[in-house]
TIRO-2110 file (N, C-alpha, C; in Angstrom, 1 decimal):
// TIRO-2110
110.1, 74.9, 138.9, N, 1, A
109.7, 74.2, 137.1, CA, 1, A
108.7, 75.6, 136.8, C, 1, A
108.7, 75.8, 135.7, N, 2, A
107.8, 76.9, 134.9, CA, 2, A
106.9, 76.2, 133.9, C, 2, A
106.1, 76.7, 133.9, N, 3, A
104.8, 76.3, 132.8, CA, 3, A
105.5, 75.5, 131.8, C, 3, A
106.4, 75.9, 131.0, N, 4, A
107.2, 75.5, 129.7, CA, 4, A
107.7, 74.2, 130.0, C, 4, A
107.7, 73.7, 131.2, N, 5, A
108.5, 73.1, 131.9, CA, 5, A
107.4, 71.3, 131.8, C, 5, A
105.9, 72.1, 132.0, N, 6, A
105.1, 71.2, 132.6, CA, 6, A
104.2, 70.7, 131.4, C, 6, A
104.5, 71.8, 130.4, N, 7, A
103.3, 71.1, 129.1, CA, 7, A
104.0, 70.7, 127.9, C, 7, A
103.9, 69.5, 127.4, N, 8, A
104.3, 70.2, 126.1, CA, 8, A
103.3, 70.4, 124.8, C, 8, A
103.4, 71.1, 123.9, N, 9, A
102.8, 71.4, 122.9, CA, 9, A
102.9, 71.0, 121.4, C, 9, A
102.1, 71.0, 120.6, N, 10, A
102.0, 70.7, 119.4, CA, 10, A
101.6, 70.9, 118.2, C, 10, A
101.7, 71.4, 116.9, N, 11, A
100.1, 71.5, 116.7, CA, 11, A
100.0, 70.1, 115.1, C, 11, A
101.0, 69.8, 115.4, N, 12, A
101.0, 68.4, 114.8, CA, 12, A
99.7, 67.2, 115.0, C, 12, A
99.1, 66.8, 113.9, N, 13, A
97.6, 66.3, 114.2, CA, 13, A
98.0, 64.9, 114.4, C, 13, A
98.6, 64.5, 114.1, N, 14, A
99.3, 63.0, 113.5, CA, 14, A
99.5, 62.8, 115.3, C, 14, A
101.0, 63.7, 115.1, N, 15, A
101.2, 63.2, 116.6, CA, 15, A
100.5, 63.0, 118.0, C, 15, A
99.5, 64.5, 118.1, N, 16, A
99.1, 64.4, 119.1, CA, 16, A
98.0, 63.3, 119.1, C, 16, A
97.1, 62.7, 117.8, N, 17, A
96.8, 61.8, 117.3, CA, 17, A
97.4, 60.4, 118.4, C, 17, A
98.4, 60.6, 118.1, N, 18, A
99.4, 59.0, 118.2, CA, 18, A
99.9, 59.0, 119.9, C, 18, A
100.0, 60.5, 120.7, N, 19, A
100.4, 60.2, 122.0, CA, 19, A
98.5, 60.2, 122.8, C, 19, A
97.5, 60.7, 122.5, N, 20, A
96.0, 60.2, 123.0, CA, 20, A
96.0, 58.6, 122.8, C, 20, A
96.1, 58.3, 121.5, N, 21, A
96.0, 56.9, 121.4, CA, 21, A
97.1, 56.0, 122.2, C, 21, A
98.1, 56.6, 122.4, N, 22, A
98.7, 55.7, 123.5, CA, 22, A
98.8, 55.8, 125.2, C, 22, A
97.6, 56.3, 125.3, N, 23, A
96.9, 56.7, 126.8, CA, 23, A
97.0, 58.0, 127.4, C, 23, A
97.7, 59.4, 126.8, N, 24, A
97.7, 60.1, 127.2, CA, 24, A
96.4, 61.2, 127.2, C, 24, A
96.7, 61.6, 128.1, N, 25, A
95.3, 62.9, 128.0, CA, 25, A
96.0, 64.0, 127.2, C, 25, A
95.1, 64.4, 126.9, N, 26, A
94.9, 65.9, 125.9, CA, 26, A
94.9, 66.8, 127.1, C, 26, A
95.4, 68.2, 127.8, N, 27, A
95.4, 69.2, 128.6, CA, 27, A
94.1, 70.0, 127.8, C, 27, A
94.6, 70.5, 127.0, N, 28, A
94.0, 71.7, 126.1, CA, 28, A
94.5, 71.7, 125.0, C, 28, A
93.3, 73.0, 124.1, N, 29, A
93.6, 73.8, 122.8, CA, 29, A
94.3, 75.0, 122.8, C, 29, A
95.0, 75.3, 122.5, N, 30, A
95.9, 76.7, 122.6, CA, 30, A
95.4, 77.6, 120.8, C, 30, A
94.3, 78.3, 121.3, N, 31, A
94.1, 78.7, 120.0, CA, 31, A
94.0, 80.0, 119.7, C, 31, A
95.4, 80.9, 120.4, N, 32, A
96.0, 81.6, 120.3, CA, 32, A
96.5, 82.3, 118.8, C, 32, A
96.8, 81.6, 118.2, N, 33, A
97.4, 81.6, 116.9, CA, 33, A
96.2, 81.3, 116.0, C, 33, A
95.5, 82.4, 115.3, N, 34, A
94.1, 81.9, 114.5, CA, 34, A
94.2, 81.2, 113.7, C, 34, A
95.1, 80.9, 113.1, N, 35, A
95.4, 79.8, 111.5, CA, 35, A
96.1, 78.1, 112.3, C, 35, A
96.3, 78.6, 113.4, N, 36, A
97.0, 76.8, 114.0, CA, 36, A
96.6, 76.6, 115.2, C, 36, A
95.6, 75.8, 115.4, N, 37, A
95.5, 75.1, 117.0, CA, 37, A
96.8, 74.6, 117.2, C, 37, A
97.1, 74.5, 118.6, N, 38, A
97.8, 73.9, 119.9, CA, 38, A
97.2, 72.9, 120.1, C, 38, A
98.2, 71.4, 120.4, N, 39, A
97.5, 70.3, 121.5, CA, 39, A
98.5, 70.5, 122.7, C, 39, A
98.3, 71.1, 123.8, N, 40, A
98.6, 71.1, 124.6, CA, 40, A
98.5, 69.7, 125.5, C, 40, A
99.8, 69.0, 126.3, N, 41, A
99.9, 68.0, 127.1, CA, 41, A
100.5, 68.3, 128.1, C, 41, A
100.0, 68.2, 129.3, N, 42, A
101.0, 67.8, 130.8, CA, 42, A
102.4, 66.9, 130.5, C, 42, A
103.4, 66.9, 130.9, N, 43, A
104.4, 66.8, 130.6, CA, 43, A
104.4, 65.1, 131.7, C, 43, A
104.3, 64.2, 131.3, N, 44, A
104.8, 62.8, 132.2, CA, 44, A
105.7, 62.3, 132.0, C, 44, A
106.0, 61.0, 132.5, N, 45, A
106.9, 60.0, 132.4, CA, 45, A
106.5, 59.5, 130.6, C, 45, A
107.3, 59.1, 130.1, N, 46, A
107.6, 58.3, 128.3, CA, 46, A
107.2, 59.3, 127.7, C, 46, A
106.4, 60.5, 128.0, N, 47, A
105.8, 61.1, 127.0, CA, 47, A
107.1, 61.7, 125.7, C, 47, A
108.4, 62.3, 126.6, N, 48, A
109.0, 62.4, 125.2, CA, 48, A
109.8, 61.4, 124.5, C, 48, A
109.7, 60.3, 125.3, N, 49, A
110.3, 59.2, 124.3, CA, 49, A
109.3, 58.8, 123.5, C, 49, A
107.6, 58.8, 123.6, N, 50, A
107.1, 58.4, 122.2, CA, 50, A
107.3, 59.4, 121.6, C, 50, A
107.1, 60.7, 121.5, N, 51, A
108.0, 61.7, 120.5, CA, 51, A
108.8, 61.9, 120.2, C, 51, A
110.1, 61.3, 120.4, N, 52, A
111.0, 60.7, 120.1, CA, 52, A
110.8, 59.7, 119.0, C, 52, A
110.2, 58.6, 119.3, N, 53, A
109.7, 57.5, 119.1, CA, 53, A
108.7, 57.8, 117.1, C, 53, A
108.0, 58.7, 117.7, N, 54, A
107.1, 59.1, 116.5, CA, 54, A
107.8, 59.5, 115.7, C, 54, A
108.9, 60.3, 115.6, N, 55, A
109.5, 61.1, 114.8, CA, 55, A
110.9, 60.7, 114.0, C, 55, A
110.9, 59.4, 114.9, N, 56, A
111.9, 58.4, 114.1, CA, 56, A
111.3, 57.0, 113.6, C, 56, A
109.7, 57.4, 113.7, N, 57, A
109.4, 55.6, 113.2, CA, 57, A
109.1, 54.5, 113.6, C, 57, A
109.5, 55.2, 115.2, N, 58, A
109.5, 53.7, 116.1, CA, 58, A
108.0, 53.2, 116.6, C, 58, A
107.0, 53.7, 116.4, N, 59, A
105.7, 53.1, 117.3, CA, 59, A
105.2, 53.0, 115.8, C, 59, A
104.0, 51.8, 116.9, N, 60, A
103.0, 51.4, 115.4, CA, 60, A
101.5, 51.8, 117.1, C, 60, A
101.0, 52.0, 116.4, N, 61, A
99.3, 52.2, 117.4, CA, 61, A
98.2, 51.1, 116.8, C, 61, A
97.0, 51.1, 117.5, N, 62, A
96.1, 50.4, 117.3, CA, 62, A
95.5, 51.2, 116.3, C, 62, A
95.1, 50.5, 114.6, N, 63, A
94.7, 51.3, 113.6, CA, 63, A
93.4, 52.3, 113.7, C, 63, A
92.5, 51.2, 114.5, N, 64, A
90.9, 51.7, 114.8, CA, 64, A
90.6, 53.2, 115.7, C, 64, A
91.5, 52.5, 116.8, N, 65, A
91.7, 53.7, 117.8, CA, 65, A
92.6, 55.0, 117.5, C, 65, A
93.4, 54.4, 116.6, N, 66, A
94.1, 55.8, 115.9, CA, 66, A
93.1, 56.6, 115.0, C, 66, A
92.5, 55.6, 114.5, N, 67, A
91.0, 56.6, 113.1, CA, 67, A
90.4, 57.1, 114.5, C, 67, A
89.8, 56.7, 115.0, N, 68, A
88.7, 57.4, 116.0, CA, 68, A
89.1, 57.9, 116.7, C, 68, A
90.1, 58.4, 117.2, N, 69, A
91.2, 59.7, 117.6, CA, 69, A
91.0, 60.6, 117.3, C, 69, A
91.6, 60.3, 115.5, N, 70, A
91.9, 61.4, 114.5, CA, 70, A
90.4, 62.5, 114.4, C, 70, A
89.2, 61.3, 114.7, N, 71, A
87.9, 61.8, 114.4, CA, 71, A
87.5, 62.7, 115.7, C, 71, A
87.6, 62.7, 116.7, N, 72, A
87.7, 63.0, 118.2, CA, 72, A
88.5, 64.3, 118.3, C, 72, A
89.2, 64.1, 117.7, N, 73, A
90.3, 65.5, 118.0, CA, 73, A
90.6, 66.2, 116.8, C, 73, A
89.7, 65.8, 115.6, N, 74, A
89.4, 67.3, 114.7, CA, 74, A
88.2, 67.8, 115.4, C, 74, A
86.7, 66.6, 116.3, N, 75, A
86.0, 67.5, 116.7, CA, 75, A
86.3, 68.4, 118.1, C, 75, A
87.7, 67.7, 118.6, N, 76, A
88.2, 69.1, 119.3, CA, 76, A
88.7, 70.7, 118.5, C, 76, A
89.0, 70.4, 117.1, N, 77, A
89.3, 71.5, 116.6, CA, 77, A
88.2, 72.1, 116.2, C, 77, A
87.2, 71.9, 115.4, N, 78, A
86.4, 72.8, 114.9, CA, 78, A
85.1, 72.9, 115.6, C, 78, A
85.2, 72.4, 117.4, N, 79, A
84.5, 72.8, 117.9, CA, 79, A
84.7, 74.2, 118.8, C, 79, A
83.9, 74.3, 119.1, N, 80, A
83.7, 75.6, 120.2, CA, 80, A
83.2, 75.6, 121.6, C, 80, A
END
């Protein structure tokens, strides 16, 4: 298994926040592109199902938890 198989990456803030709100841990941020930050997650059971369900508009999350996680994710983006 190579690194590409072990990690899921996205630049989508909404998807990343949803993943975190549903209990997955953000592994790291990839800042190699100066104009976009990639959110990096370890691939775990159900992660791919959540990503698919997100794009198919089949998920619900707790609103206050989601909002608080948006603030935390933005903090991660803008802090060095």
